[in-house]
C-alpha positions in Angstrom: 87.6 56.2 124.4 88.6 58.3 121.3 90.3 61.1 122.3 88.5 64.4 121.3 89.7 68.4 120.9 87.7 70.9 122.0 87.4 74.6 121.1 85.7 77.5 119.3 85.0 76.9 115.5 88.4 78.8 114.6 90.6 76.2 117.0 89.0 73.5 115.6 89.5 74.8 112.2 93.4 75.6 112.7 93.7 71.9 114.2 92.5 70.4 111.0 94.2 72.8 108.8 98.0 72.0 110.9 97.2 68.2 110.0 96.5 68.8 106.4 100.3 70.5 106.1 98.8 74.2 106.1 101.6 76.3 107.5 100.3 80.0 107.4 97.1 82.1 106.7 96.8 85.1 104.2 93.8 87.4 105.0 92.1 90.8 105.1 90.8 91.3 108.6 86.9 91.0 109.3 84.6 90.5 112.1 82.9 87.3 110.6 86.3 85.4 110.9 87.7 86.6 114.1 87.7 83.1 115.8 90.6 82.1 113.1 92.9 85.0 114.4 92.4 84.4 117.6 93.3 80.6 117.4 96.1 81.6 115.3 97.5 84.4 117.5 97.3 82.4 120.7 99.1 79.6 119.3 101.9 81.2 117.1 100.7 80.1 113.8 102.0 82.6 111.1 99.3 85.1 110.1 99.8 88.1 107.1 97.4 90.1 106.3 96.9 92.2 103.0 95.1 95.5 101.5 93.0 93.7 98.7 91.4 90.3 99.4 92.8 88.9 95.8 96.4 89.3 97.2 95.4 86.9 99.9 94.6 84.3 97.6 97.2 85.0 95.2 99.6 84.7 98.1 98.0 81.4 98.8 98.5 80.1 95.4 101.9 81.0 95.3 102.7 78.7 98.4 100.4 76.1 97.1 102.7 76.3 93.7 105.8 76.2 95.1 105.6 74.1 97.9 103.2 71.6 96.3 100.8 71.5 99.5 97.9 73.8 100.4 97.7 77.3 100.5 95.4 79.0 102.7 93.0 82.1 102.7 90.6 83.3 105.1 88.3 86.2 103.7 85.5 88.4 105.5 82.2 87.6 104.5 80.3 89.0 101.2 82.6 91.8 99.4 85.7 89.9 101.4 84.8 86.5 99.1 83.8 88.3 95.9 87.1 90.3 96.3 88.7 87.3 96.1 87.1 85.5 93.4 89.6 86.3 90.3 92.4 84.6 92.6 89.8 81.4 93.0 89.5 81.3 89.2 93.2 81.6 88.7 93.7 78.8 91.0 91.2 77.0 89.3 93.2 77.4 85.9 96.5 77.0 87.5 95.4 73.6 89.2 96.8 75.3 92.6 95.5 73.2 95.9 94.2 76.4 97.5 91.5 76.8 100.3 89.7 79.5 100.9 87.6 79.9 104.4 85.0 82.6 104.0 83.1 84.0 106.9 79.5 83.7 106.4 76.2 85.9 107.9 74.7 84.0 110.7 72.2 81.2 109.7 69.9 82.0 112.5 68.9 85.2 110.9 69.3 84.2 107.4 67.2 86.0 105.1 67.0 89.1 107.5 69.5 91.4 105.8 72.5 90.8 108.2 75.6 92.6 107.3 77.2 90.9 104.3 74.7 88.5 103.6 75.3 86.7 100.4 75.3 83.0 99.5 78.7 82.8 98.2 78.3 79.3 97.1 76.8 80.0 93.5 79.4 82.4 92.8 82.4 80.3 93.7 81.3 76.6 92.5 82.1 77.1 88.8 85.7 78.2 89.9 86.4 75.5 92.7 86.5 71.6 92.8 84.5 71.4 96.0 82.1 74.1 97.7 80.4 73.8 100.9 78.8 75.8 103.8 79.7 74.3 107.1 76.5 74.7 109.5 77.8 72.8 112.6 80.8 73.6 114.6 81.9 70.3 115.2 81.7 69.3 111.3 84.7 71.8 110.8 87.8 69.8 111.1 85.9 66.7 109.1 84.6 69.3 106.3 88.4 70.8 105.7 89.9 67.7 105.5 87.3 66.4 103.0 87.8 70.0 101.0 91.4 69.3 100.9 91.3 66.0 100.0 89.3 67.2 96.9 92.0 69.9 96.6 95.0 67.6 96.6 93.4 64.9 94.2 94.7 65.5 90.7 93.4 67.3 88.7 94.2 70.0 91.4 92.5 72.9 92.5 91.1 75.3 94.8 88.1 74.4 97.1 85.9 76.7 99.4 84.3 76.4 102.6 82.1 79.2 104.1 81.5 79.4 108.3 78.2 81.0 109.4 78.7 83.7 112.5 77.2 81.5 114.6 79.2 77.9 113.6 82.8 79.6 113.8 81.9 81.2 117.1 80.4 78.6 119.2 82.3 75.8 121.2 82.2 72.3 120.4 84.1 69.5 120.3 85.2 66.8 117.5 87.4 64.0 116.7 91.2 64.9 115.7 91.4 65.3 112.1 93.9 63.0 109.8 95.9 64.4 107.2 94.2 63.6 103.4 95.4 60.6 101.9 95.8 60.6 98.1 96.4 57.5 96.5 98.4 57.8 92.9 96.2 57.2 90.3 97.5 54.4 88.3 97.5 55.1 84.2 96.1 52.6 81.8 99.3 50.3 80.9 98.2 49.9 77.2 98.0 53.8 76.7 101.3 54.1 77.8 103.0 51.5 76.1 101.0 52.7 72.9 103.1 56.6 73.7 106.4 54.6 74.3 105.7 52.9 71.2 105.2 56.2 69.2 108.1 57.9 70.9 110.5 54.9 70.3 109.3 55.2 66.1 109.1 58.9 65.9 112.2 60.4 63.9 111.4 64.0 65.0 109.9 64.1 68.3 109.9 66.7 71.0 108.4 66.8 74.7 106.4 70.1 75.9 106.1 70.0 79.7 103.9 72.3 81.7 103.2 73.2 85.3 101.7 69.7 86.4 104.9 68.2 86.0 106.2 70.4 88.4 102.7 69.6 90.8 103.2 66.1 90.2 106.9 66.0 91.5 107.4 64.5 88.3 110.4 66.7 87.2 113.2 63.8 87.3 110.9 61.3 85.5 110.5 63.7 82.8 114.0 64.4 82.6 114.6 60.2 82.6 112.0 59.9 79.9 113.6 62.6 77.6 117.2 61.3 78.4 116.4 57.8 77.5 114.6 58.8 74.1 116.8 61.7 73.3 114.0 63.8 73.0 114.1 67.6 73.1 112.3 69.2 75.5 110.4 72.3 75.5 108.7 74.0 78.5 106.0 76.4 79.9 104.5 77.7 82.8 105.8 75.8 86.3 107.5 73.5 83.9 110.2 75.8 83.3 113.7 74.9 84.7 112.5 71.3 84.5 115.8 71.0 82.6 118.4 73.5 83.4 119.4 75.6 80.4 122.6 74.0 79.7 121.3 70.5 79.5 121.8 69.2 76.1 118.1 68.4 75.6 116.8 71.6 77.0 115.4 73.9 74.1 113.5 77.4 74.6 114.2 79.6 71.5 113.7 77.1 68.7 109.9 75.8 69.6 108.7 77.5 66.4 111.3 75.5 64.3 110.8 72.2 66.5 106.7 72.3 66.2 107.1 73.2 62.2 109.3 70.1 61.8 108.3 67.5 64.7 106.5 64.2 63.5 105.6 63.7 66.9 104.5 66.2 70.0 104.5 64.6 73.8 102.6 67.2 75.5 102.7 66.6 79.5 100.9 68.2 82.2 99.6 71.2 80.4 96.4 71.8 78.2 96.2 72.3 74.7 95.2 75.8 75.0 96.0 78.9 73.1 99.3 78.9 74.3 99.9 75.4 72.2 98.1 76.3 69.1 95.2 74.6 70.4 96.7 71.3 69.7 97.2 72.0 66.0 100.8 71.0 64.7 100.2 70.7 61.2 101.0 66.9 60.2 102.7 65.7 63.7 100.7 63.3 65.7 100.1 64.4 69.4 100.4 62.5 72.5 98.7 64.0 75.3 99.8 63.1 78.8 97.4 64.5 81.6 97.4 63.7 85.4 93.5 63.0 85.2 91.1 61.7 82.4 89.1 65.2 83.1 92.2 66.6 81.5 92.1 65.1 78.2 91.5 67.4 75.3 88.0 67.4 73.8 88.4 69.9 70.8 91.3 67.3 69.3 91.5 63.7 68.9 95.4 62.9 70.1 96.7 59.8 69.1 96.6 58.8 72.6 96.1 60.4 76.0 97.7 58.4 78.7 96.1 59.8 82.2 97.4 58.9 85.6 100.3 59.8 87.8 102.9 61.8 85.9 105.6 60.1 87.5 104.2 56.6 86.8 104.0 57.4 83.2 107.1 59.3 82.5 109.4 56.6 84.5 107.2 53.8 82.2 108.1 55.8 79.1 111.9 55.7 80.3 111.7 52.0 80.8 110.4 51.3 77.4 112.3 48.2 76.1 112.9 47.5 72.1 114.4 49.1 69.3 114.4 53.2 69.0 114.9 55.8 66.2 118.2 57.6 66.8 117.3 61.4 67.1 121.0 62.7 67.2 120.4 64.7 64.1 117.4 65.9 64.9 118.5 67.2 67.9 121.7 68.6 66.7 119.3 70.3 63.8 117.5 72.1 66.5 120.6 72.9 68.5 121.8 75.3 65.2 118.4 77.1 65.2 118.6 77.5 69.3 122.0 78.9 69.0 121.1 81.1 66.1 118.3 82.4 67.9 120.2 82.9 71.2 122.7 84.8 69.5 120.3 87.1 68.2 118.5 87.7 71.6 122.0 88.5 72.8 122.1 91.3 70.5 118.7 92.2 71.2 119.4 92.0 75.3 122.5 94.2 74.9 120.7 97.1 72.7 122.2 100.5 73.8 118.9 102.6 73.0 117.5 105.3 74.5 114.2 105.0 75.4 114.9 101.6 76.9 113.8 98.5 75.0 112.5 95.8 77.5 115.1 93.2 75.7 117.9 95.4 77.6 116.1 95.0 81.0 115.9 91.5 80.7 119.7 91.2 79.5 120.9 93.0 82.4 118.3 91.0 84.9 120.1 87.9 83.6 123.4 89.0 85.3 121.9 89.9 88.6 119.7 86.8 89.5 120.8 84.0 91.3 120.0 80.4 89.7 117.6 80.2 92.4 115.7 83.2 92.3 112.0 83.1 92.2 110.8 85.3 89.3 107.2 86.4 89.3 105.6 87.5 86.3 102.5 90.2 86.4 101.7 92.1 83.0 100.9 91.9 79.6 103.3 93.1 76.8 106.4 93.5 79.5 106.3 90.3 80.7 105.8 88.4 77.6 109.3 89.7 77.1 110.3 87.8 80.3 109.6 84.3 78.9 111.3 85.2 75.8 114.7 86.3 77.4 114.6 84.8 80.7 115.9 80.9 81.2 114.8 79.5 84.7 118.0 77.4 85.6 115.8 75.3 88.6 112.2 73.9 88.5 110.1 75.8 90.7 111.4 79.2 90.4 109.1 80.5 87.9 105.5 82.1 88.8 103.3 83.6 86.2 99.3 84.1 86.0 98.8 81.0 83.9 96.5 80.6 81.1 93.3 82.7 83.0 95.8 85.6 82.1 94.7 87.4 85.2 96.6 90.8 86.4 97.2 91.7 90.0 99.3 88.6 91.0 102.1 90.0 91.8 102.2 91.1 95.1 100.6 88.4 96.5 102.8 85.8 94.9 106.0 87.9 96.0 104.4 87.6 99.6 103.9 83.8 99.1 107.0 83.3 97.6 108.9 85.4 100.4 106.9 83.6 103.3 108.7 80.3 101.3 112.0 81.2 100.6 112.9 84.0 103.3 116.7 83.8 101.9 116.1 83.7 97.8 116.2 86.4 95.3 112.5 87.3 94.9 112.2 89.6 91.8 108.8 90.8 90.2 108.3 91.7 87.1 105.2 94.0 86.2 104.0 95.9 83.3 102.7 99.7 84.3 99.2 98.5 83.6 99.5 95.9 86.3 100.9 97.9 88.8 97.4 99.5 89.0 96.0 96.5 89.9 98.3 95.6 93.8 100.9 98.1 94.1 99.2 99.1 97.5 100.3 95.9 98.7 103.7 97.1 98.9 102.7 98.7 102.2 101.7 95.1 103.4 105.2 93.7 102.4 107.0 96.7 104.0 104.7 96.4 107.4 105.5 92.7 107.5 109.0 93.0 106.6 108.9 91.2 103.4 111.6 92.4 101.0 111.3 91.9 97.0 112.5 93.6 94.1 109.6 95.0 91.7 110.9 95.9 88.0 108.3 97.7 86.3 108.3 98.3 82.2 106.9 101.7 82.3 105.8 102.4 78.4 102.6 104.6 79.3 100.6 102.5 77.5 98.5 99.0 77.8 100.8 97.6 75.2 98.8 94.3 74.4 96.0 96.5 73.3 97.1 99.7 71.8 99.4 98.2 69.1 97.0 95.4 67.8 94.1 98.1 68.0 96.0 100.3 65.8 96.7 97.7 63.5 93.1 96.6 63.3 91.2 100.3 63.0 94.1 102.6 62.1 93.2 104.1 65.6 93.3 103.1 69.5 91.1 104.3 72.6 91.5 103.5 76.4 94.6 102.4 75.8 96.9 105.1 77.2 98.4 105.4 80.7 100.0 108.5 82.2 103.5 108.4 80.6 107.0 108.5 83.1 104.7 108.0 86.3 106.7 107.5 89.2 105.5 104.2 90.4 109.1 104.2 92.3 107.7 107.2 94.7 104.4 105.5 95.4 106.7 102.5 96.7 108.5 105.1 98.7 105.8 106.6 100.1 104.6 103.1 101.1 107.5 102.9 103.4 109.7 100.9 100.6 112.0 102.5 98.3 113.1 102.9 94.4 114.0 104.9 91.3 113.2 105.7 88.1 115.5 104.9 85.3 115.4 106.4 81.9 119.2 105.3 80.5 120.1 101.9 79.6 123.2 102.3 81.3 121.7 103.2 84.7 120.0 100.0 84.5 122.9 97.4 86.0 123.6 99.7 89.3 119.8 100.5 89.7 119.4 96.4 89.8 122.1 96.2 92.2 121.0 98.6 94.7 117.4 97.1 94.4 118.5 93.6 95.5 120.9 94.6 98.0 118.2 97.2 99.8 116.5 94.6 102.2 113.2 96.5 101.6 110.4 96.6 98.8 112.6 98.3 96.0 110.9 99.0 92.9 113.1 100.1 89.8 111.2 102.0 87.4 112.2 101.8 84.0 110.8 103.8 81.3 110.7 101.5 78.4 110.2 102.7 74.5 106.7 102.5 73.9 106.8 101.7 70.4 108.6 98.6 70.8 105.6 95.8 70.5 106.4 92.0 71.2 105.9 90.1 67.9 102.7 88.0 68.4 99.6 86.7 66.5 96.2 87.2 68.2 95.7 84.5 71.1 91.8 85.7 71.3 90.1 82.8 69.1 
């Protein structure tokens, strides 16, 4: 006779979650999901709670991104779910395998006006891979396995299940769940061979590698392919750190020179979106390597676009036989441009000015961050400088909001990162605008003894909006914040610690105190509001 498991809906759900590799729950307390808490509490399953539901989803996404496994957020019905939709949408754009379990008003009273009664599915379906209401208690384990199988199947992404009150509180028995089985997607060998031939014949090729390279555990295969052809590598998102900065083929500062001179651009594991000029690289041919056919660009026509398991594709490129064009001179030319830009950046990061320039903040951070530190970007203008000046030394150490550009990720990402890596430095880089979205969740970090360092670039404005609006119209509105606001005092009031830094010379000792504090610590840096990050518009 087949073994069965018995319990209320929360117990059945937790059994399935454990089988699928979920190791923690992020939530904000709500009565609709009490049985999930009961199951966690009675079995010692780690549970972390927050002050806003978006932080629970962002924490789950951080776990999913860093660990390449499912992250879990449990949200109560109605506003609990709707408050988490920005987090779900970010996970959708970032291809993060997040499961949101939502409470739901009772089905037997549906339409009678129960507390927080709303059909969540029409709201979440556009930003999830799979969304379902599970009406029967004994269907819960199977529904979780099915949802997480969808979440983990490339192209990865978030999934949603909601559990009506009577389904999660009732007792039933079910078949023990098995972990999702996701087979690698075999790429078309002809497409891979065509990409290899183009690489072998190109005179000035470049690789651009994005987050899916890390998510697919294809970092080693990327290095093999780059080294086999001698091709310079640029990265974005969680692709950063795929090659350490000292690698002879690792580049970060000569991208404009490279893309203006390249005759072949091989984009791996990232969309041809606004971050990559929408795939328009002038006269260069484009090879777009994606993890699923759905990710092929529809607005440009690449020379070839292999789709499938990124490890298989990149390893096949590395194994290509036949004549290859030598790229030594091309790499050497880019190294000259890279070194020149690096020297310029070193000068900028040493700027001894008051007010403090954002570059100086990153110059000091580079001295105190460990090679395996997790760096989290939550902001616009201030965090743009982080992408310019910080160079992750290892893969899986960089978290930013991704192409959706949602502010408020910082405290949730920090919680997920600290839970995942209890012994590493966790550093959140936050604009003063972004601080308004999630800083209250410092209280959650304090209460659950999850120390992180938060560096706020405080220029008293919405920098990404104020400067462009003045350039367009000669004036700006709705772009000012309180100057010199004491965000460190907010963190201290919530049980953490911090300080305000107004002089460049005081940055280094402040950061040293922050990383030694052992509690959430905010360094509130008063930065120059006239220092605007140089960029062209990304709106169109």
